[in-house]
C-alpha positions in Angstrom: 3.4 -31.5 3.0 1.6 -33.9 0.8 0.6 -36.2 3.7 -1.1 -33.2 5.4 -4.4 -33.7 3.6 -5.9 -36.6 1.7 -7.2 -36.1 -1.8 -10.8 -36.2 -0.5 -9.9 -33.5 2.0 -8.4 -31.3 -0.7 -11.5 -31.7 -2.8 -13.7 -30.9 0.2 -11.7 -27.7 0.9 -12.1 -26.6 -2.8 -15.9 -27.3 -2.5 -16.0 -25.3 0.7 -14.2 -22.4 -0.9 -16.4 -22.3 -4.0 -19.7 -22.7 -2.0 -18.5 -19.9 0.4 -17.8 -17.5 -2.5 -21.1 -18.3 -4.2 -23.0 -17.8 -1.0 -21.2 -14.6 0.0 -21.6 -13.0 -3.4 -25.2 -13.9 -3.8 -26.5 -13.5 -0.2 -23.8 -11.8 1.9 -23.7 -14.9 4.1 -20.9 -17.4 4.9 -22.4 -20.9 5.1 -22.0 -22.9 8.3 -19.8 -25.9 8.1 -19.0 -28.7 10.5 -16.5 -31.4 10.0 -14.8 -34.1 12.0 -12.1 -34.6 9.3 -8.7 -34.4 10.9 -7.1 -32.5 8.0 -9.8 -29.9 7.7 -9.5 -29.1 11.4 -5.7 -28.5 11.3 -4.7 -25.0 12.5 -2.4 -23.9 9.8 -2.0 -21.0 7.3 -3.4 -21.0 3.8 -3.9 -18.8 0.7 -6.9 -18.9 -1.6 -6.2 -17.9 -5.2 -9.0 -17.1 -7.7 -8.4 -17.1 -11.4 -10.6 -16.1 -14.3 -9.6 -17.1 -17.9 -6.2 -18.3 -16.4 -5.5 -14.8 -15.1 -5.2 -13.9 -11.4 -8.4 -12.5 -10.0 -7.7 -12.5 -6.3 -5.3 -14.0 -3.8 -5.4 -13.6 -0.1 -4.0 -15.6 2.8 -2.7 -15.9 6.3 0.6 -17.5 7.4 -0.9 -18.7 10.7 -4.3 -19.6 12.1 -6.0 -20.1 15.4 -9.0 -21.7 13.8 -9.6 -24.9 11.8 -8.3 -24.9 8.2 -11.8 -25.2 6.8 -12.8 -21.9 8.5 -9.7 -20.1 7.4 -10.3 -21.3 3.8 -13.8 -19.7 4.1 -12.4 -16.5 5.4 -9.6 -16.3 2.8 -12.0 -17.2 0.0 -14.3 -14.3 0.8 -11.3 -12.0 1.1 -9.8 -13.1 -2.2 -13.2 -12.6 -3.9 -14.0 -9.3 -2.3 -11.1 -7.6 -0.6 -8.0 -8.0 -2.8 -7.1 -4.4 -3.5 -5.8 -5.2 -7.0 -9.3 -6.1 -8.2 -12.9 -5.0 -7.9 -15.0 -7.2 -5.6 -16.5 -10.1 -7.4 -20.1 -9.7 -8.6 -22.8 -12.3 -9.4 -21.7 -12.4 -13.1 -18.2 -13.3 -12.1 -19.5 -16.6 -10.5 -20.0 -18.1 -13.9 -16.3 -18.3 -14.7 -13.6 -18.8 -12.1 -11.2 -21.4 -10.8 -9.8 -21.9 -7.4 -6.4 -22.9 -6.0 -5.6 -23.4 -2.3 -2.1 -23.3 -0.9 -1.8 -24.9 2.6 1.3 -23.5 4.2 4.1 -24.8 6.3 5.3 -22.5 9.1 7.6 -19.6 8.1 11.3 -20.2 8.6 13.8 -17.3 8.5 16.4 -17.9 5.8 20.0 -17.3 6.9 21.1 -17.3 3.2 19.3 -16.9 -0.1 21.0 -20.1 -1.1 18.4 -21.9 1.1 15.6 -20.9 -1.3 14.6 -23.7 -3.6 12.6 -22.4 -6.6 9.4 -24.4 -7.0 9.6 -25.6 -3.4 9.7 -22.5 -1.4 7.6 -19.3 -1.3 9.2 -16.1 -0.1 8.1 -13.5 2.4 10.3 -10.4 2.5 10.1 -7.9 5.3 11.9 -4.5 5.6 10.4 -2.0 8.0 6.8 -1.6 7.2 7.2 -3.1 3.7 6.1 -6.7 3.2 5.7 -8.9 0.2 4.9 -12.5 -0.4 4.9 -14.8 -3.4 3.8 -18.4 -3.3 6.1 -21.2 -4.4 4.1 -21.8 -7.6 4.5 -18.2 -8.9 8.2 -18.7 -9.7 7.5 -21.9 -11.5 4.6 -20.4 -13.4 6.8 -17.6 -14.7 9.9 -19.6 -15.2 11.9 -17.5 -12.7 15.3 -18.3 -11.2 16.1 -17.5 -7.6 17.3 -14.0 -8.3 14.2 -13.2 -10.4 11.9 -14.6 -7.7 13.6 -12.4 -5.0 13.4 -9.3 -7.2 9.7 -9.8 -7.9 9.0 -10.4 -4.2 10.8 -7.1 -3.4 8.7 -5.3 -6.1 5.5 -6.8 -4.7 6.6 -5.4 -1.2 7.0 -2.0 -2.7 10.8 -2.1 -2.3 13.6 -1.6 -4.9 14.1 -4.9 -6.8 17.5 -5.4 -5.3 16.5 -4.7 -1.7 16.9 -8.5 -0.9 20.6 -8.0 -1.1 20.5 -5.6 1.9 18.9 -5.3 5.2 15.7 -7.4 4.7 14.4 -10.3 6.6 13.7 -13.2 4.2 11.4 -16.0 5.3 10.7 -19.2 3.3 7.9 -21.6 3.5 6.5 -24.5 1.5 3.0 -25.2 0.4 0.7 -28.1 -0.5 -1.0 -26.6 -3.6 -4.1 -28.0 -5.2 -6.8 -26.7 -7.4 -9.8 -27.3 -9.5 
């Protein structure tokens, strides 16, 4: 995944996300962007995470995209800032103190066994009926979880019993190129 984007492209995506959030919160407008950069024009999924004082403030993403990565980053940045149901929409005063992290995703792969899940490398997406939950790879590492704890917390996020992963769930794994400010 590391070869997906250069360091300069990663920094450019972070700048695009920050400028988009600033513009949208202050004017309601998403700035126009044009780029010929190969990496910024990839059609791949991503999540944008916003933190304030090292605490989660918003995180929204898409596993797939039919638009360039730079445009999806803009869309997810606005959504993370204003549409994450766990938080109130960001206001102008929130723009003074926030940090961004972007996770560029590999395609989802259905796990045939939980033994395939490598903590710190894989994120988990659990589906059972209409219940869905996702946790990015870095979440398990940040909290020091082992595989079972990671699976339990993903089930809880999906609104399922914490041991639902042991039953009739579809479990997908993915990796991510994660970078931040």
